[in-house]
C-alpha positions, 0 to 999 in steps of 0.5 A, a space after each residue: 504373814 510369813 517371814 522370808 525364812 519361813 517361806 524358804 522352808 515351806 518351798 523346800 518342803 513343797 519341792 521335797 513332796 513333789 520329788 516324792 522324798 516323803 513317800 514310803 517312810 516307815 510308819 506311813 499310814 499307821 496310827 500314832 502310838 498312844 494317841 487315844 490314851 489320856 495325856 501322861 506327863 511321864 510318857 517320855 521316861 516310860 517309853 525311854 525305859 521300855 526302849 532301853 530296857 532299863 529296870 524300874 528298880 533304878 527309880 526307887 530311893 536308895 533304902 528301897 533299893 537296898 531292901 529289895 536287894 536284901 529280899 532277892 539275896 537268896 536268888 542271887 547267891 544261889 549261882 555263886 560257886 564258892 563260899 568265899 564268893 558268897 561272903 564277899 558278895 554279902 560283905 559288899 552289900 553290907 558295906 552299901 547298907 552301912 554307908 546308907 545308915 551313916 548318911 541316910 537319904 530318902 524315906 525312913 525305911 528300916 534297913 539292916 545289914 545281912 548276917 553273913 553266916 546266916 546267908 552262907 548257911 542258907 546258900 549251903 542248904 539251897 545247894 544241897 537241896 538243888 544238887 542233882 542226885 548222882 547215880 551210877 550209870 546203867 551198864 550197856 545192854 550186852 553186859 546186863 544180859 550175860 550171866 554173872 560169873 562167880 569168882 573165888 578169891 583163889 582164882 584171881 
């Protein structure tokens, strides 16, 4: 037995179908994604994170996030332009580590502040290793082909 409002809704749906308002909808005739997969309670959060391109690192507890940031520190420091910027970046990270050490939450994971001088030393070594070798530009072809003149000091 249907109530009055259910009958009204059914009538509106039927009239919309007759007018063709449900024709040519996006995804019409395509299978529902994930229909053949087993049920997963966290499907909505995974699809949200994929759609919004949210990194999965944000779901980690604080100490694991800090450990991961410390592990990725050389790659993050590599693009910084000055030693002062490197020192301030490492100091900010150490501030977060110390704040967590004062009031630890989450699993018990060993997290220690980063040695600033060691990070700067590694940053310098990476910059020297990755710096392009500067060579003198090759002279134009016409200048290479003509004979070299010998100048004496008294002809200047």
